[in-house]
N, C-alpha and C positions, 0 to 999 in steps of 0.2 A: 018600298019593296026593292030589294037588290036584284038586278038582272045580270046574269053571267052570259058572256058570249063565248061560244065554242068555235074553234076553227075547223072548217070542213076538211075532210081528207084531201079534197082537190087543192085547197089553199095550202095545206101543209106540204103536199107533194110539190106544189109550185115553188114554195119557199125553199124546200130542200134542194130542188133542181137549180134554183138561183145561187144557193150557197155552193153547190157542186161546180156550177159554171164559173163562179168567181174564183174558186180555188184552182180550177183548171186554167183559167186565164192567167192567174198569178204564176202558176207553174210554167206556163208557156212563156210568159214575160221573162222569168228568171232563166229559163232554158235558152232563150235567144240571146241572153246577155251573160253567159257563163264566163266569158273572158272579161268583158267590160266592167261589170260591177265589182267582182273580187279584185281585179287589177287596180282599180281606184283605191280600194281599201288598203291593199298591200303597198301601194305607192305612198299613201299618206303616212303609214306606219314607218316605212323606210326613210321618208323625208324627216319625220320626227326624230328618228334614231341618228341620222347623219347630222342633224342640227343639235344633237346632244341634249335633246329635251328629256326631262325625267319621264320615267314609266315606259317609254317606247322600247327600250332594250329588252324588257320582260316579254314582249310579244315575239321577239325573234330568237332569243336565247333562253335556255333553261335557267332557273333561278334557285336560290337557297343553297349556295355552296358553303360547305363547312371549311374550317381551317385545314383539315387534312386532305382536302381536295375531293371528298365525296359529297354527294348531293342528297338532300331530303325533299319531301313533298312541300308544296307551297301553293297558296291561293293564286299566285301568279301563273301557275300551270294552266289555269283557265284561259288567260290571255294568250299563252303560247298555243293552246289548242285552237283558239279562234283564228289566229294568224295563219296557221298551217291548214286549216279547213279552207280558208280563202285561197291559199297557195295551191292546194291540190285541185280545187275547182277550176281555177284559171289555167293551171298547167295542163290538166287533163284535156280540157277543151282545146287549148292552143296546140298541143302536141297532136291531137287527133285531126284537127282541121288543117294544120299547116305542114305536118310531116307525114302522118300515117295515111290520111286519105289520098294525098298526092302519090304515095307509094302504091296504094291500091289501084290508082288509075293507070299505073305503068306495069301492072301485073295482070294476071288472068282473073281478077276479082270481078264478079258481076256488079253492075251499077247498083242494084238493089242491096248488095252486101257490103258496100263501102263502109257504112257506119259500123256494121258488126265487125268487119275486119279491123277497123281502127280501134274500136272499144276493146276487143280481145288482145290486140297488140299492146295497147296500153296496160292491160291487166298483166300480160306476160312480162312486160318491163318491170312493173311495180313489184309483183310477187317474186320475181327473180332477185331483185335487189333486196327485198325484205327478207327473203330466205337466207341470202348470203350474210346480211347484217345480223339476223337473228342467230345464225350458227356462230358468227364471229363473237358475239357477246356471251354466248352460252359455252363455247368451246373452252376447255381448261377450267371451267367453273366447277364447284363441288357438285352441282346437280346435273352435270353432263352424264347421262345414262345412270344416274343414281337418284331414284325418286325419294329416298329417305331425306335428302337435303332440301326437298320442297318444304319440309316441315321442321327440320332441325333449326335451331337458333331463332325460331319465331319469337317476336316479330323482327323481320329484317326491313327497316324503314330507311335505309340509306343505300345509295347506288353509285356506281361509277358514272362518269360523265357520258360515256357511250351508251350505257344501259338506259339511263333516263331519257336520252335523246331517242333511242330506239323505241322505248315503250310509249312515249307521248306522241311520236310521229305515227306509230301504228294506231294509237287511239284516235288521232285527228283523221287519219285515212278512213277509219270505219265510221266515224261521225259524218264525214263527207259522203259516204256511201248511202246514207239515209236520203240525202238530197238527190243523188243519182237515181235511187230507187223510185222516188216520187215524180221526177220529171219525165221518166221514160215510160214507154208503153208496157203495161203488165202482161206477163205471159201466163201460161196455164198453171205453173207452180208458183204463182205470185204469193200465195199464202205461206208456202214453205220458205220462200225467200224472206218474207217479213219476219216469220218466226226465227229464221237463222240469224237475221240482223239484230233482232231484239235480244236473242240469247247471247250472241257474240258481244254486244255492247254491255249487257249486264255483267257478263264474265270479266270483260276488260275493266269496267269501272269498279266492280267489287274487288278484283284482284289488286288494282292499283291503290284504291282507297283504303283497303283493309290489310295491305301488306302481304299479299300472296303473289308477288310478282315473279318469283322463281318458277312456280308452276305455270304462271301466265306466259312466261318466255318459252317454256317447253311446248305449250299448246299452240302458240303462234307458229313455231317452226313446223310442227306437225301439220298445220293447216296450209301454210304458204307454199311449201315445196310442191305438193301435188297440184295446187292451184296454178303454179307457174307452168307446169307441163300441160295442164288442161287447157289453159289459155293458148299455149303454143300449138296444141293439136287443133283447136278451133281456128286459129289464124291460118294454119297450113290448109285446113279444110276449105277455106275460102279462096286461096290463091293456087294451091297445087294439091288437090285431093288425090289420094292414092297411097303410094308406098311411104312417102315421108310423113304424111298425116297419120297413117296407121301406125308407123313406128313410134311417133311421138305419143300417140294415144296409148300404145302398149306400155311405154315407159311410164306414162302418167298412171296407168292402172296399177302397175307394180308399186310405184311410190305411194299411191293412194291407199292400197291395201296395207302396206308396211307402216306408213306414218299415221294415217287417219283411223284405220280399223285396228291395227295391232298396237302401235305405240300409244295412241290416244286412249285406246281401251285400257292399256296398262296404267295410264295416268288416272283414269276413273277408279280403277281398283285401288291405286295408291291413296286416292282421296277418301275412299270408303274405309280403308283398313289401317293406314299408317299414322294418321295424326295422333291416335291414342298412344302410339309407341314412342313418338319423338317430340311432340309438342310439349314444352315444359309445363304449361298450365293452360286450361281453358277458362278464359274470363273476358269480360268486356271492360276495358280500361283505356279509353281513347287517349287520355293524356300521356300514356306510356306506349301508345301505338298498338295496343292489343285489342283486336276486334274479333276475337275468336271464342265466344261462348260455344258450347258443344253443338247447339242446334245449327250453327252457321255451317258446319260440315255438311249437313244434309241439304242446305240451300245450294251450296256450291256443287255438290254431287248431283242434285236434281237438275240444275242448269246444264251441267256437263252431259248427263244422260239424255236430256232433251236434244242437245246438239248431236249426240251420238246416233239417236234414232233418225235424224235428218241425214246424217252421213250414210247410214245403212240404206235409207230410201234411195239416195243417189248411187250407192254401190250396186244396188239391183239394176239400176238403169245402165251403169257401166258394163255389167255382165251382159245385158241384153244387146248393147251396141257391139260388144266383142263377139257375141254369137253371130250377129248379122254380118260382121266383117269376115268371120271365118267361113260362114256358109254361103255368102254371096259369091257368085261366079266372077263378079267384077266389083272389087272393093270401092271403086270410084262411085258406083251407082248407089252405094249405101248411104253416103253422106254428100251428095252432090249439091251444087249451089242452087239447083232448081227444086230442091227437096220441099215437099209439102210440109209447112210448119205445124200442121195438125198431127203429123206423125208422132206417136208417143215414144218411139224408139229412135232417138237421134242424139248425136253428140251435143247438139245445141241445147238439149233439155237438161243436161247434167249441170247442176247449179244454175239452171235457168237462163243463162245468156240474157240476163234481165235488163241490161242497159241499152237495149235496142229500141230506138224511138220509132214511132209510126211516121214514116216519111210520106209526105204528100208528093204528087207528081211534080210540083214546083221545086220541092226540096231535092228530089232525085235529079232533076234537070240541072239545078244549081251546082250540085256536087259533081256532076259529070263534066262541067265546064272547066 
């Protein structure tokens, strides 16, 4: 007779807790070595490149250049992404620890807000540069404020040097954001942030893999510009709340409404209505770079609409903060450093401010030194 053993709920719970603790310990281990581990990987790759060993150049530079100077996709793009994920991880932690937190110590930032100040300052730097670079590669292109060129000439499977660098570096940044999201303390809108990151990465990977990079470029620009001003407003909120912070927040709100709500909404409408007018043919032919059977349009549109709902969710929060700024007798009190983080109406809740770690008393003391 065969006897089966069933695991009790208590044992299952204990096993689950052990798994959770192991993952938490691994996350903490990686978080404490955000500079050390990636820097070792980067150093090995750079050493291999300077020794002129084969393969290593594909980690640092884009690959698959044609004779006419344009670039196509390549499996070496994966190694490029890996290298720059490591670069972003080490660079972010180093800039925060050795530049931005020392700046926070010399300003009016509360000790408990050092990490947030540094994280938002890093975001402001990155999104500002990404916005400038994105506009640079898009300006004077056929699809600059002409959505019909998102779909004309499909498939467009070759790129200028600057465009391919731009797209893959953006891809690497967003892949690295998954690591950031996992090592830091989750906030109340953690689910929305996870949905946002999944949606974003699906759109980036599909647009690059299936040759929809023109529309991807436009979406990047729409997202990065208000993110730069949002991060600036949060940074100012920690060091000098009041007029400057409110001004930056007001500029952010205007760019947010224009780019994320209006322009991005127009991109969604273009995705729903224009492919039938301008795509030469709908078919799946990977050997010729065609990944556009008709149903793919609805997959892309569905992902875009999902992202748009999240944008509208945060837009409501923006208006709530604006109302508080306008109606509060002292704007400084609306978003002060001592603000209760359970407050549902706060500049910090817009797009989650998700990269803020849970600092222990020892951590706070160490950063204050």
